[in-house]
LUMFI-165708 format. One line per field, with one value per residue (C-alpha): residue in one letter; z, y, x. Coordinates in nm, 4 decimals. Layout:
<nodes>
aa <- c(A,...)
Z <- c(Z,...)
Y <- c(Y,...)
X <- c(X,...)
</nodes>
This chain:
<nodes>
aa <- c(M,S,A,I,S,F,H,Q,N,L,T,R,G,N,L,W,T,Q,I,L,R,F,S,L,P,L,I,F,S,N,L,L,Q,V,L,F,N,L,A,D,I,A,V,V,G,R,F,V,G,S,L,A,L,G,S,V,G,S,T,A,T,L,V,T,M,F,T,G,F,L,I,G,L,S,S,G,V,N,V,L,A,A,L,H,F,G,A,K,D,R,D,N,L,Q,K,T,V,H,T,A,A,L,V,C,L,A,A,G,L,L,L,L,T,A,G,V,C,L,S,G,F,F,L,R,L,L,H,T,K,E,D,L,L,D,E,A,V,L,Y,L,R,I,Y,S,L,G,M,P,A,L,G,L,Y,N,F,G,N,A,V,F,S,A,V,G,D,T,R,R,P,L,F,Y,L,S,M,S,G,V,L,N,V,L,M,N,L,F,F,V,L,V,C,R,L,G,V,A,G,V,A,L,A,S,I,L,A,Q,Y,L,S,A,V,L,V,L,A,A,L,F,R,S,R,D,V,Y,G,L,T,W,T,A,L,R,P,D,S,Q,R,V,L,D,I,L,R,I,G,V,P,S,G,L,Q,H,V,I,F,Q,I,A,N,S,F,V,Q,L,G,V,N,T,F,S,S,T,M,V,A,G,N,S,A,A,T,N,A,D,A,L,V,Y,D,V,M,A,A,F,Y,T,A,C,G,S,F,M,G,Q,N,F,G,A,G,N,R,D,R,V,R,R,S,Y,F,I,S,L,T,Y,S,F,G,F,G,M,A,L,G,L,L,L,V,V,F,G,R,P,F,L,F,L,F,T,K,N,A,A,V,V,D,A,G,M,K,R,L,T,I,M,G,C,C,Y,A,F,S,A,F,M,D,C,T,I,A,A,S,R,A,L,G,K,S,L,I,P,T,V,I,V,I,L,G,S,C,V,F,R,I,I,W,V,Y,T,V,F,A,Y,Y,Q,T,I,S,S,L,Y,L,L,Y,I,F,S,W,T,I,T,S,A,A,E,I,V,Y,F,I,R,V,Y,R,R,T,L,A,A)
Z <- c(-1.6028,-1.4403,-1.0715,-1.1363,-1.3789,-1.4572,-1.5657,-1.3639,-1.3018,-1.4227,-1.3072,-0.9362,-0.7262,-0.7209,-1.0807,-1.0251,-0.8808,-1.1177,-1.4355,-1.3307,-1.2278,-1.5530,-1.7618,-1.6068,-1.7689,-2.0974,-2.0518,-1.9900,-2.2882,-2.5130,-2.3777,-2.4340,-2.7884,-2.8474,-2.6854,-2.8942,-3.2059,-3.0950,-3.0604,-3.4271,-3.5299,-3.2947,-3.4328,-3.7889,-3.7147,-3.5138,-3.6792,-4.0412,-4.1002,-4.1540,-4.4982,-4.3529,-4.0752,-4.3370,-4.5367,-4.2400,-4.1333,-4.4806,-4.4314,-4.0988,-4.2503,-4.4356,-4.1470,-3.9112,-4.1695,-4.1914,-3.8208,-3.7354,-3.9463,-3.7557,-3.4209,-3.5250,-3.6390,-3.3045,-3.1257,-3.2632,-3.1060,-2.7745,-2.7666,-2.8502,-2.6201,-2.3283,-2.3933,-2.4025,-2.1070,-1.8962,-1.9914,-1.9146,-2.2668,-2.3062,-2.6497,-2.8225,-2.6495,-2.7799,-3.1321,-3.1283,-3.0149,-3.2644,-3.5547,-3.4666,-3.4829,-3.8454,-3.9411,-3.7981,-3.9681,-4.3027,-4.2606,-4.1868,-4.5005,-4.7098,-4.5785,-4.6345,-5.0025,-5.0387,-4.8678,-5.0662,-5.4037,-5.3781,-5.1547,-5.4349,-5.5660,-5.2211,-5.1431,-5.4774,-5.4083,-5.0965,-5.3093,-5.1130,-5.2024,-5.4595,-5.2325,-4.9714,-5.1971,-5.2521,-4.8870,-4.7886,-5.0317,-4.9006,-4.5382,-4.6067,-4.8048,-4.5337,-4.2542,-4.4342,-4.3942,-4.0249,-4.0791,-4.0164,-3.6863,-3.5904,-3.6692,-3.4472,-3.1598,-3.1620,-3.1675,-2.8589,-2.6837,-2.7510,-2.6016,-2.2894,-2.2393,-2.2793,-1.9844,-1.7688,-1.8165,-1.9256,-1.7611,-1.9936,-2.3114,-2.1272,-2.0521,-2.4107,-2.5543,-2.3199,-2.4447,-2.8108,-2.7544,-2.6039,-2.9096,-3.1305,-2.9711,-2.9762,-3.3383,-3.4298,-3.2979,-3.4488,-3.7984,-3.8154,-3.6316,-3.7035,-4.0306,-4.1700,-4.3113,-4.2377,-4.2955,-4.3980,-4.0691,-3.8621,-4.0561,-4.0219,-3.6453,-3.6187,-3.7967,-3.5962,-3.2778,-3.4119,-3.4847,-3.1385,-2.9713,-3.1901,-3.1035,-2.7311,-2.7185,-2.9287,-2.7172,-2.4043,-2.5549,-2.6696,-2.3222,-2.1445,-1.9951,-1.9502,-2.1587,-2.3887,-2.4661,-2.8154,-2.9270,-3.2673,-3.3115,-3.2646,-3.4909,-3.7717,-3.8799,-3.7702,-4.0286,-3.7771,-3.5664,-3.8802,-3.9570,-3.5969,-3.5878,-3.9251,-3.8312,-3.5394,-3.6361,-4.0021,-3.9433,-3.6618,-3.8842,-4.1721,-3.9342,-3.8812,-4.2553,-4.3417,-4.0660,-4.2281,-4.5729,-4.4297,-4.2581,-4.5885,-4.7066,-4.4014,-4.5083,-4.8540,-4.6868,-4.4877,-4.8058,-4.9586,-4.7120,-4.7022,-4.6287,-4.2903,-4.2083,-4.3249,-4.0978,-3.8059,-3.8543,-3.8681,-3.5389,-3.3699,-3.4800,-3.2496,-2.9678,-3.1208,-3.0686,-2.7168,-2.6047,-2.8102,-2.7053,-2.3354,-2.3758,-2.5801,-2.2762,-2.1228,-2.4419,-2.4217,-2.0564,-2.1502,-2.4079,-2.1821,-1.8726,-2.0620,-2.2593,-1.9565,-1.7592,-2.0573,-2.0903,-1.7180,-1.7262,-1.4909,-1.6337,-1.3753,-1.4167,-1.7960,-1.7696,-1.4977,-1.6870,-1.9713,-1.7569,-1.5490,-1.8557,-2.0204,-1.7122,-1.6923,-2.0652,-2.0686,-1.7583,-1.8844,-2.2268,-2.0816,-1.8492,-2.1225,-2.3740,-2.1428,-2.0545,-2.4246,-2.4638,-2.1775,-2.2639,-2.6392,-2.7472,-2.5445,-2.6724,-3.0354,-2.9911,-2.9247,-3.2968,-3.4633,-3.4060,-3.6408,-3.4518,-3.7519,-3.7558,-3.3839,-3.4433,-3.7123,-3.4853,-3.2057,-3.4321,-3.4202,-3.0550,-2.9243,-3.0850,-3.0452,-2.6834,-2.5797,-2.7819,-2.7393,-2.4371,-2.6245,-2.8572,-2.5584,-2.5988,-2.9491,-2.9071,-2.5675,-2.6844,-2.9976,-2.7803,-2.5638,-2.8614,-2.9949,-2.6544,-2.6984,-3.0416,-3.2521,-3.4867,-3.8275,-3.7347,-3.5124,-3.8091,-4.0434,-3.7946,-3.7792,-4.1566,-4.1835,-3.8770,-3.8707,-4.2142,-4.4644,-4.2480,-4.2471,-4.6238,-4.6608,-4.4132,-4.6110,-4.9310,-4.7713,-4.4487,-4.5103,-4.8791,-4.7797,-4.5038,-4.6275,-4.2808,-4.0892,-3.7866,-3.9915,-4.0965,-3.7445,-3.6027,-3.8040,-3.5412,-3.2505,-3.4680,-3.6147,-3.2706,-3.1322,-3.4137,-3.4147,-3.0353,-3.0195,-3.2769,-3.1209,-2.7744,-2.9065,-3.0852,-2.7807,-2.5551,-2.7945,-2.8219,-2.4456,-2.3757,-2.6395,-2.5700,-2.1907,-2.1789,-2.3903)
Y <- c(-4.0434,-3.7905,-3.7130,-3.3407,-3.2536,-2.9924,-3.2435,-3.3282,-3.6618,-3.5973,-3.9365,-3.8497,-3.5594,-3.3223,-3.2704,-2.9318,-2.7910,-2.9718,-2.8746,-2.5109,-2.5050,-2.6791,-2.4410,-2.1090,-2.0989,-2.1957,-1.9157,-1.6658,-1.8054,-1.7736,-1.4304,-1.3116,-1.4425,-1.2671,-0.9460,-0.9448,-1.0029,-0.7244,-0.5044,-0.5785,-0.4668,-0.1684,-0.0416,-0.0745,0.0768,0.3735,0.4548,0.3478,0.3937,0.2336,0.1004,-0.0803,-0.2156,-0.3450,-0.4995,-0.6944,-0.7861,-0.9197,-1.1824,-1.3033,-1.5958,-1.7259,-1.6665,-1.8503,-2.1288,-2.1805,-2.1523,-2.3546,-2.6460,-2.6489,-2.6278,-2.9096,-3.1240,-3.0706,-3.1913,-3.5355,-3.5066,-3.4020,-3.6927,-3.9591,-3.8194,-3.7981,-4.1521,-4.3029,-4.0924,-4.2031,-4.5664,-4.5282,-4.6514,-4.5065,-4.6477,-4.5279,-4.1889,-4.1272,-4.2410,-4.0183,-3.7075,-3.7405,-3.8252,-3.5407,-3.2825,-3.3752,-3.3980,-3.0521,-2.8996,-3.0495,-2.9121,-2.5656,-2.5720,-2.6781,-2.3865,-2.1454,-2.2457,-2.2129,-1.8736,-1.7200,-1.8539,-1.8331,-1.5329,-1.3224,-1.6092,-1.6866,-1.3235,-1.2704,-1.5769,-1.3953,-1.0929,-0.8744,-0.5123,-0.3670,-0.0814,-0.3384,-0.6116,-0.5108,-0.4628,-0.7728,-0.9826,-0.8326,-0.9025,-1.2629,-1.3449,-1.2184,-1.3769,-1.7139,-1.7185,-1.7910,-2.1101,-2.3575,-2.1856,-2.1887,-2.5601,-2.6368,-2.4199,-2.5889,-2.9274,-2.8377,-2.6870,-3.0054,-3.2264,-3.0155,-2.9945,-3.3709,-3.4312,-3.1627,-2.8835,-2.5656,-2.3205,-2.3331,-2.2608,-1.9587,-1.8303,-1.8795,-1.7143,-1.4180,-1.3615,-1.3856,-1.1650,-0.8855,-0.9034,-0.8879,-0.5668,-0.3988,-0.4923,-0.3744,-0.0281,-0.0195,-0.1344,0.0790,0.3985,0.4144,0.2246,0.3273,-0.0209,-0.0206,-0.3538,-0.5234,-0.4196,-0.5771,-0.9031,-0.9050,-0.8510,-1.1451,-1.3935,-1.2896,-1.3578,-1.6937,-1.8080,-1.7047,-1.9084,-2.2101,-2.1919,-2.1653,-2.4590,-2.6824,-2.5936,-2.6944,-3.0304,-3.0995,-3.0089,-3.2232,-3.5546,-3.6675,-3.9479,-3.6982,-3.5025,-3.4746,-3.6170,-3.5682,-3.9395,-4.0374,-3.7618,-3.9735,-4.0624,-4.3829,-4.4902,-4.6127,-4.2978,-4.0834,-4.2621,-4.2268,-3.8533,-3.7953,-4.0089,-3.7802,-3.4551,-3.4168,-3.4358,-3.1843,-2.9585,-2.9930,-2.8990,-2.5628,-2.5233,-2.6104,-2.3827,-2.0979,-2.1930,-2.1670,-1.8414,-1.7126,-1.7182,-1.5067,-1.2724,-1.2599,-1.1459,-0.8808,-0.7647,-0.6776,-0.3888,-0.0728,-0.0553,0.0909,-0.2225,-0.4397,-0.2473,-0.2665,-0.6397,-0.6741,-0.4896,-0.6872,-1.0265,-0.9665,-1.0397,-1.3831,-1.4773,-1.3335,-1.5471,-1.8615,-1.8900,-1.8618,-2.1285,-2.3390,-2.3753,-2.5998,-2.8022,-2.8710,-2.9631,-3.1937,-3.3738,-3.4013,-3.5195,-3.7616,-3.8917,-3.9617,-4.1174,-4.3225,-4.4551,-4.5317,-4.6988,-4.4504,-4.4575,-4.2299,-3.9589,-3.9757,-3.8890,-3.6278,-3.4572,-3.3936,-3.2490,-3.0284,-2.8925,-2.8212,-2.6363,-2.4194,-2.3365,-2.2425,-2.0226,-1.8376,-1.7914,-1.6455,-1.4077,-1.2767,-1.2452,-1.0358,-0.8146,-0.7466,-0.6525,-0.4012,-0.2636,-0.3199,0.0405,0.1077,-0.2268,-0.1306,0.2132,0.0297,-0.0499,0.2584,0.6275,0.6178,0.6263,0.4884,0.1839,0.1347,0.1525,-0.1117,-0.3333,-0.3135,-0.4779,-0.7905,-0.7711,-0.7300,-1.0557,-1.2612,-1.1639,-1.3361,-1.6481,-1.7338,-1.9616,-2.2037,-2.3036,-2.4921,-2.7727,-2.8341,-2.7804,-2.9474,-3.2531,-3.2751,-3.2612,-3.5395,-3.7660,-3.7093,-3.7934,-4.1360,-4.1678,-4.0683,-3.7773,-3.8456,-3.8607,-3.5481,-3.3670,-3.4881,-3.3705,-3.0274,-3.0053,-3.0774,-2.8939,-2.5846,-2.5486,-2.6662,-2.5186,-2.1776,-2.1728,-2.2623,-1.9871,-1.7259,-1.8133,-1.8438,-1.6520,-1.3804,-1.3575,-1.2965,-1.0388,-0.8768,-0.7376,-0.7729,-0.9085,-1.1922,-1.2820,-1.2933,-1.5010,-1.8019,-1.8742,-1.9593,-2.1705,-2.3677,-2.4235,-2.5549,-2.8053,-2.9268,-2.9553,-3.1822,-3.4214,-3.4178,-3.5013,-3.7954,-3.9312,-3.8846,-4.0745,-4.3681,-4.3597,-4.3312,-4.6314,-4.8485,-4.7480,-4.7521,-5.0741,-5.2531)
X <- c(1.6501,1.8748,1.8411,1.8197,1.5432,1.2838,1.0228,0.7109,0.5446,0.1912,0.0625,0.0331,-0.0976,-0.3943,-0.5050,-0.6739,-0.3523,-0.1180,-0.3002,-0.3170,0.0495,0.1465,-0.0653,0.0359,0.3819,0.2155,-0.0367,0.2399,0.4335,0.1311,0.0433,0.3984,0.3885,0.0565,0.1765,0.4914,0.2819,0.0497,0.3554,0.4313,0.0821,0.0844,0.4159,0.2858,-0.0542,0.0685,0.4005,0.3489,-0.0253,-0.3653,-0.2743,0.0266,-0.1966,-0.4392,-0.1523,-0.0174,-0.3699,-0.4443,-0.1724,-0.3142,-0.5041,-0.1983,0.0435,-0.1912,-0.2257,0.1501,0.2209,-0.0895,0.0325,0.3623,0.1838,-0.0493,0.2420,0.4143,0.1003,0.1801,0.5245,0.3681,0.1226,0.3807,0.6501,0.4043,0.2812,0.6321,0.7486,0.4502,0.5124,0.8866,0.9647,1.3135,1.3938,1.0762,1.0950,1.4475,1.3555,1.0470,1.2354,1.5187,1.2908,1.0546,1.3328,1.4025,1.0347,0.9576,1.2622,1.1579,0.8055,0.9447,1.1594,0.8605,0.6534,0.9424,0.9492,0.5723,0.5642,0.8466,0.7359,0.3571,0.2809,0.1379,-0.0732,-0.2177,-0.2990,-0.4704,-0.6836,-0.8031,-0.8942,-0.6535,-0.7216,-0.4815,-0.3764,-0.2673,-0.1256,0.2380,0.3238,0.1246,0.3310,0.6558,0.5593,0.4562,0.7702,1.0019,0.7964,0.8105,1.1891,1.1337,0.9301,1.2172,1.2917,0.9263,0.9060,1.2060,1.0840,0.7435,0.9161,1.1198,0.8207,0.6202,0.8910,0.9328,0.5556,0.5213,0.7535,0.5927,0.8483,0.6711,0.9112,1.2063,1.0041,0.8599,1.2098,1.3292,1.0214,1.0655,1.4174,1.3206,1.0166,1.2229,1.4492,1.1405,1.0126,1.3527,1.4129,1.0615,1.1322,1.4805,1.3818,1.0654,1.1599,1.5340,1.5776,1.2359,1.1780,0.8042,0.6279,0.9534,1.1140,0.8370,0.8655,1.2443,1.2227,0.9828,1.2076,1.5155,1.3200,1.2013,1.5555,1.6706,1.3940,1.4778,1.8478,1.7720,1.5312,1.7577,2.0615,1.8674,1.7734,2.1302,2.2629,2.0048,2.1154,1.7557,1.6136,1.4398,1.7595,1.9089,2.2436,2.4044,2.4801,2.1130,1.9787,1.8394,1.4854,1.3186,1.0611,0.8019,0.8344,0.7957,0.4695,0.3479,0.4243,0.2603,-0.0414,-0.1273,0.0434,-0.0554,-0.4331,-0.3886,-0.1795,-0.4232,-0.7034,-0.5335,-0.4821,-0.8405,-0.9653,-0.7798,-0.9063,-1.2567,-1.1627,-1.0300,-1.3907,-1.4705,-1.1913,-1.3451,-1.6662,-1.4798,-1.3072,-1.6451,-1.6668,-1.4549,-1.0807,-1.1769,-1.3753,-1.0847,-0.8447,-1.0924,-1.1290,-0.7487,-0.7118,-0.9904,-0.8581,-0.5602,-0.8035,-0.8639,-0.5011,-0.5038,-0.7969,-0.7332,-0.3709,-0.4556,-0.7222,-0.4781,-0.2510,-0.5145,-0.5455,-0.1719,-0.2159,-0.5020,-0.2871,0.0184,-0.1699,-0.3904,-0.0920,0.1262,-0.1601,-0.2736,0.0809,0.0872,-0.2562,-0.4285,-0.7816,-0.9455,-0.6826,-0.7199,-1.0904,-1.0492,-0.7649,-1.0069,-1.2860,-1.0566,-0.8766,-1.2121,-1.3376,-1.0280,-1.0247,-1.3935,-1.3566,-1.0524,-1.2104,-1.5276,-1.3409,-1.1112,-1.3932,-1.6081,-1.3116,-1.2623,-1.6277,-1.5976,-1.2537,-1.2584,-1.2158,-0.8962,-0.7668,-0.8270,-0.6696,-0.3438,-0.3308,-0.4698,-0.5379,-0.8368,-1.1693,-1.3577,-1.1284,-1.1967,-1.5730,-1.5390,-1.3298,-1.5869,-1.8447,-1.6312,-1.5244,-1.8784,-1.9910,-1.6757,-1.6139,-1.9362,-1.8577,-1.4878,-1.5363,-1.7605,-1.4780,-1.3302,-1.5825,-1.4505,-1.0756,-1.0288,-1.2218,-1.0078,-0.6936,-0.8372,-0.9076,-0.5542,-0.4092,-0.5702,-0.4082,-0.7089,-0.6471,-0.8012,-1.1706,-1.1595,-1.0049,-1.2796,-1.5424,-1.3782,-1.3654,-1.7366,-1.8635,-1.6485,-1.4931,-1.7532,-2.0280,-1.8559,-1.8218,-2.1894,-2.2801,-2.0850,-2.2700,-2.6144,-2.6775,-2.4175,-2.5057,-2.8667,-2.8172,-2.4915,-2.4079,-2.0827,-2.2717,-2.4213,-2.0670,-1.9222,-2.2087,-2.0969,-1.8292,-2.0587,-2.2871,-1.9971,-1.8412,-2.1689,-2.2240,-1.8637,-1.8419,-2.1462,-2.0003,-1.6507,-1.7879,-1.9918,-1.6838,-1.4574,-1.6984,-1.6887,-1.3077,-1.2660,-1.4884,-1.3231,-0.9634,-0.9682,-1.1674,-0.9057)
</nodes>
């Protein structure tokens, strides 16, 4: 490995300090990404109108489904890269990195095709309101053009995180985010492109971030750097990446399928309620993405220490990451409960839309933190190479359960509060099962 490097050795030192220092750049990266996305929604809501806000919001489930699959796929890259880096296995690390670049690009191209060709079909399945449908389809088709770039950026981010470098992805994301905001204002206010302008600004920013992260990997002389001559798929590495990454990616997809039933419930209310829900769901990304920084830390620290054979640090990495993610989730959630109305006014001038959004924020703000028990434990199991069973547990506990809730509890009460309460109940059930499974995996794997 080169003498001059940005990477960190995650197998030594104070874990409380290291995990926080590792996670802070990720938090800022995720917050920047959320804030730039919020800027998209704010520009649409304030300068185009409530119908445009509802149109973009109606695509949220599908956009999150597509991007979530790519993020989940890259988690397989992160786990394997961290494991090989911790074990100082140069050959397998290089094969993993070069294979992963091609796998993530292929996944992005597949999602681009699906988004462009099937946007209308997907949105009609969600019973998107007719007055929102045309612009929602337009937004989703344009946004889908950025999927290959998003796949490559998440690949690069996963590799850098696996070796302890979370600063460079933050820098690249900052640059692309500034471009996103500037292009938003230009396309919407100057070019009058409305929803299409916001989508176009997003994909330009995504391609910039992909170019920057790939250029850094090609310039790198570290063992995890990319070279053109080695850029070919290795069949065993493809299987390893897919074995961990596909269940993780499918978890995101299935989550959104389950959430689409929640959206169906929201769509039974007025357009004002739909717009309020769309504005309030921006808080979901704000909180989840901050908490997700600690899930990445959990995977990277556990992966490196598992590869290095440090059993005690594997266990402690999980508990410390869980503590941090729960604490940050609780703090942010309560802040949103207190300051929810000013937050929602960032996206709309309509007081009725704000009132509708507060119905969601009041419930969700008190519940966000409890999702840490589920998501951090899933990250821990994947760091030990187990991905399929945690995904099955999520499907049953969070996805199937949510669909059942929509057709039973919500169908009976027919109130928006009864719809939103399904989240905390599903998190509680799924967390309990995930923790039991992780304990078993930990004992078997670390005892071997």
